C-alpha positions in Angstrom: 226.7 9.6 -25.1 225.5 6.0 -25.1 222.8 5.1 -27.5 219.8 2.9 -28.3 218.8 1.9 -31.8 215.3 2.6 -33.1 215.9 1.8 -36.8 218.6 1.6 -39.4 219.9 -1.0 -41.8 222.3 -3.4 -40.3 223.5 -5.4 -43.3 222.5 -8.9 -42.2 221.6 -11.1 -45.1 218.3 -12.8 -45.0 216.6 -15.7 -46.7 213.0 -14.9 -46.0 212.6 -12.0 -43.5 214.6 -9.6 -41.3 216.7 -11.5 -38.8 217.6 -8.7 -36.4 215.3 -9.1 -33.5 214.7 -6.8 -30.5 215.8 -3.3 -29.8 219.4 -2.4 -29.7 221.3 0.4 -28.1 224.5 1.3 -26.3 224.0 -0.3 -22.9 220.8 -2.3 -23.2 220.5 -5.7 -21.5 221.7 -8.6 -23.6 220.1 -11.8 -22.1 219.9 -14.7 -24.5 217.6 -17.5 -23.8 217.6 -21.0 -25.1 214.7 -23.4 -25.4 214.3 -26.8 -26.9 212.6 -30.1 -26.6 209.5 -31.6 -28.0 208.4 -35.1 -29.0 210.2 -37.0 -31.7 208.2 -38.0 -34.7 209.0 -40.8 -37.2 208.7 -40.1 -40.9 205.6 -41.6 -42.3 205.7 -43.4 -45.6 203.2 -45.1 -47.9 203.4 -48.2 -50.0 201.1 -50.0 -52.2 201.1 -53.5 -53.7 198.7 -55.4 -55.8 198.7 -59.1 -56.7 196.7 -61.4 -58.9 196.1 -65.0 -58.0 196.4 -67.8 -60.6 198.2 -70.9 -61.4 201.0 -69.2 -63.3 200.6 -65.4 -63.1 201.3 -62.8 -60.4 201.8 -59.0 -60.6 203.0 -56.3 -58.3 203.0 -52.5 -58.5 205.8 -50.3 -57.3 204.8 -47.5 -55.0 205.1 -44.0 -56.3 207.6 -41.7 -54.5 205.9 -40.3 -51.4 206.8 -37.6 -48.9 206.1 -37.6 -45.1 202.8 -36.1 -44.1 202.8 -33.0 -41.9 203.3 -29.3 -42.1 206.5 -28.0 -43.7 209.7 -27.3 -41.7 210.8 -23.9 -43.0 213.8 -21.7 -42.6 213.5 -18.0 -41.7 217.0 -17.1 -42.7 220.5 -18.2 -43.6 223.4 -15.8 -42.9 225.7 -14.8 -44.6 223.6 -13.9 -47.6 224.2 -15.4 -51.1 227.3 -14.2 -52.8 228.3 -12.0 -49.9 231.9 -11.2 -48.8 232.3 -11.4 -45.0 235.0 -11.3 -42.3 237.1 -14.1 -40.9 235.0 -14.3 -37.7 231.6 -14.7 -39.4 229.6 -17.8 -38.4 227.0 -19.4 -40.6 223.7 -18.8 -38.8 220.5 -20.8 -39.7 217.2 -19.8 -38.2 214.1 -22.1 -38.3 210.6 -20.9 -38.4 209.5 -23.4 -35.7 211.2 -25.2 -32.8 213.4 -28.2 -33.6 213.2 -31.0 -31.0 216.4 -31.9 -29.2 216.1 -35.5 -30.5 216.1 -34.3 -34.2 219.1 -31.9 -34.0 221.9 -34.4 -34.7 220.1 -35.5 -37.9 219.5 -31.8 -38.8 223.2 -31.0 -38.5 224.1 -33.9 -40.8 221.9 -32.3 -43.4 223.5 -28.9 -43.0 226.5 -29.5 -45.2 229.4 -27.0 -45.2 231.9 -27.0 -48.1 235.0 -24.8 -48.3 237.9 -24.3 -50.6 240.2 -24.7 -47.7 239.0 -27.5 -45.4 238.5 -26.5 -41.7 237.4 -28.2 -38.5 234.2 -26.7 -37.3 230.9 -27.5 -35.6 227.3 -26.5 -35.3 226.0 -25.0 -32.0 222.4 -24.8 -31.0 221.6 -21.5 -29.2 217.9 -22.3 -29.0 215.3 -24.5 -30.5 215.3 -22.3 -33.6 218.8 -21.0 -34.1 221.9 -23.1 -34.9 225.3 -21.6 -35.9 228.4 -23.1 -37.5 231.9 -21.7 -36.8 235.4 -23.1 -37.5 237.5 -23.9 -34.4 239.7 -20.9 -35.5 239.0 -18.0 -37.8 238.4 -18.6 -41.5 241.3 -18.0 -43.8 241.0 -14.9 -46.0 240.0 -15.8 -49.6 238.2 -19.0 -48.6 235.1 -19.9 -50.7 232.3 -21.3 -48.6 229.0 -23.1 -49.5 226.3 -24.0 -47.1 223.8 -26.6 -48.4 220.8 -27.1 -46.1 219.4 -30.3 -47.6 216.1 -30.3 -45.7 213.9 -32.3 -48.0 211.9 -34.8 -46.0 214.0 -34.2 -42.9 211.9 -34.2 -39.7 212.2 -31.6 -37.0 211.0 -34.0 -34.3 207.8 -31.9 -33.7 205.8 -33.2 -36.7 207.2 -31.0 -39.4 209.3 -32.0 -42.4 211.6 -30.1 -44.7 210.5 -29.5 -48.3 213.5 -28.2 -50.2 217.2 -27.6 -50.3 218.7 -24.2 -49.7 222.2 -23.2 -51.0 224.3 -20.1 -50.1 227.8 -19.4 -51.4 229.9 -16.7 -49.8 233.5 -15.6 -49.6 235.8 -14.7 -46.8 237.3 -11.3 -47.5 240.4 -9.5 -46.2 241.4 -10.1 -42.6 240.3 -6.8 -40.9 240.2 -6.7 -37.1 240.2 -4.2 -34.3 241.1 -4.3 -30.6 239.6 -1.8 -28.2 241.3 -0.9 -24.9 238.6 0.5 -22.6 241.2 1.7 -20.0 243.6 2.9 -22.6 240.9 4.8 -24.6 242.3 3.5 -27.9 241.3 1.2 -30.8 244.0 -0.5 -32.9 242.8 -1.5 -36.4 244.6 -4.2 -38.3 244.7 -5.7 -41.8 246.3 -9.1 -42.2 247.8 -8.7 -38.8 249.6 -5.5 -39.6 248.6 -2.3 -37.8 246.8 0.2 -39.9 245.8 2.9 -37.4 245.5 3.6 -33.7 242.3 5.6 -33.0 241.2 7.5 -29.9 238.0 6.1 -28.3 235.7 6.5 -25.4 233.8 3.4 -24.2 231.1 2.7 -21.7 231.0 4.4 -18.3 231.3 2.4 -15.0 227.5 2.7 -14.7 226.9 1.6 -18.3 230.0 -0.5 -19.3 230.7 -1.9 -22.7 230.7 -5.6 -23.4 234.1 -7.3 -23.3 235.0 -10.1 -25.8 235.1 -10.6 -29.5 232.1 -9.6 -31.5 231.8 -10.0 -35.3 230.3 -7.0 -37.0 226.6 -7.6 -37.6 226.2 -4.8 -40.1 226.4 -1.0 -40.5 224.3 2.0 -41.4 225.2 5.6 -42.3 222.6 6.9 -39.8 220.8 5.3 -36.8 218.3 6.9 -34.5 219.2 6.0 -30.9 217.2 6.6 -27.7 217.7 5.8 -24.1 214.0 4.7 -23.9 214.4 1.9 -26.5 217.0 0.0 -24.3 215.3 0.6 -20.9 217.7 3.2 -19.6 215.1 6.0 -19.1 212.2 7.5 -20.9 212.1 10.5 -18.6 213.3 13.6 -20.5 214.4 15.2 -17.2 216.7 12.3 -16.4 220.4 13.2 -17.2 220.8 9.8 -18.9 217.9 10.5 -21.4 218.9 10.9 -25.1 217.2 10.8 -28.5 219.7 11.3 -31.3 220.3 10.4 -34.9 224.0 9.7 -35.3 226.3 8.8 -38.2 228.7 6.1 -39.2 227.2 3.3 -37.1 228.9 -0.2 -37.0 226.7 -2.7 -35.0 228.4 -5.3 -32.8 225.5 -6.7 -30.7 221.8 -7.2 -31.0 221.5 -5.5 -27.6 222.8 -2.3 -29.1 226.6 -2.0 -29.0 227.9 0.2 -31.8 231.2 1.7 -32.9 230.2 5.2 -34.1 230.5 9.0 -33.7 228.5 10.8 -31.0 227.7 14.5 -30.9 227.7 14.1 -27.1 231.3 13.0 -27.1 232.9 14.6 -30.2 236.6 14.4 -29.0 237.1 10.9 -27.6 240.2 9.5 -26.1 240.1 10.8 -22.5 237.2 9.4 -20.5 234.2 7.1 -20.4 231.8 8.8 -22.7 229.0 6.4 -23.5 226.2 4.1 -22.3 228.1 1.1 -23.7 229.1 2.0 -27.2 232.6 2.8 -28.5 232.9 6.4 -29.6 235.2 7.7 -32.4 235.8 11.2 -33.7 233.7 12.1 -36.8 236.6 11.6 -39.2 237.7 8.3 -37.6 234.2 7.0 -37.4 233.7 7.5 -41.2 237.1 5.9 -42.0 236.3 2.9 -39.8 232.8 2.6 -41.2 234.1 2.5 -44.8 236.7 -0.1 -43.9 234.8 -2.8 -42.0 232.3 -5.4 -43.2 230.0 -8.0 -41.7 232.0 -10.7 -39.9 235.1 -8.6 -39.0 236.1 -9.3 -35.4 236.1 -6.4 -32.9 237.6 -7.3 -29.5 237.0 -5.2 -26.5 239.1 -5.5 -23.3 239.2 -3.9 -19.9 235.5 -3.5 -19.3 234.0 -4.8 -16.1 230.8 -6.0 -17.8 232.1 -9.4 -19.0 231.8 -11.0 -22.4 228.7 -10.6 -24.6 226.7 -13.8 -25.0 227.7 -15.7 -28.2 224.2 -15.3 -29.6 224.0 -11.5 -28.9 224.7 -11.0 -32.5 227.6 -13.0 -34.0 229.9 -13.3 -31.0 230.7 -17.0 -31.6 234.3 -16.6 -30.6 233.3 -15.5 -27.1 232.7 -19.2 -26.5 235.7 -21.5 -26.0 235.9 -24.4 -28.5 234.9 -26.9 -25.7 231.9 -24.8 -24.8 230.9 -24.5 -28.4 231.0 -28.3 -28.8 228.9 -28.8 -25.7 225.8 -27.5 -27.6 226.6 -29.4 -30.8 224.5 -32.6 -31.3 226.8 -34.1 -34.0 230.1 -32.8 -32.8 233.1 -31.5 -34.7 233.3 -32.1 -38.5 235.7 -31.3 -41.3 234.2 -29.3 -44.1 234.0 -31.0 -47.5 236.2 -29.7 -50.3 234.6 -27.2 -52.5 235.8 -27.6 -56.1 
């Protein structure tokens, strides 16, 4: 049975508040919108000088350090969280509390400094006026140490706000765990370091409620999630055959719109049909094994579904965008990460 998420921990690391937004469930719509713009503002400064007239004496006073006037530019969150270990497909995601003007974004990117123990070519990408993500052109290498330094002090957002501090997050790229799901073959192959660990039986979304295709980095996971058809707009009518309201175990979240890999009591023996409203179903034993194996940022690739790829900002599906498309929404372009000593 396909499912909609009402509540449950998802494992995303936050700087100030919960980042996961909107309802999620197996088969909900996943439309991402982008907005931007706004008037540019120049940083205001202050200076003072004093002089004394006389035939042989003059004096001047150095101005005290000043900061631009205006309300603060704040960050809602930086993901991954501090000191976390994540998968090879995990982007760095920075969310601002208020909109950043298009004219200010290149300068903002220059102050979002990425360091890594193994230098990589990567770029920032603006999904909206408040969210910007960084990803390498190709996956991170396992074992890489990464630091994001958001040096926002006195940096303008183009809409009259100015940064007030520097934020620093260190994280590590863990083992290369990945999975590929064949919708038509009803199987999921799970790999570690490129070597096959297991082939698991699955059921994916039905023709009426197909799963997303593409590569989605794991957002997080929860041992139990309550899922309802009403929460994702499928139906709130209890007499409708597509109605459900269930709490299910071993839930690994792939999209904000509600795609999970998990066990379903409505489809306890997967591997033979299309059993969900968009999720990927495993047996109870396989779901628990997979849940214990994966971590945030591990890439899960689904193929053979007619729905098309998930939007890159429907969670952390950054690698659903080609590199050229990713660069098209970068204001500063491709950069090489600085060496992390």
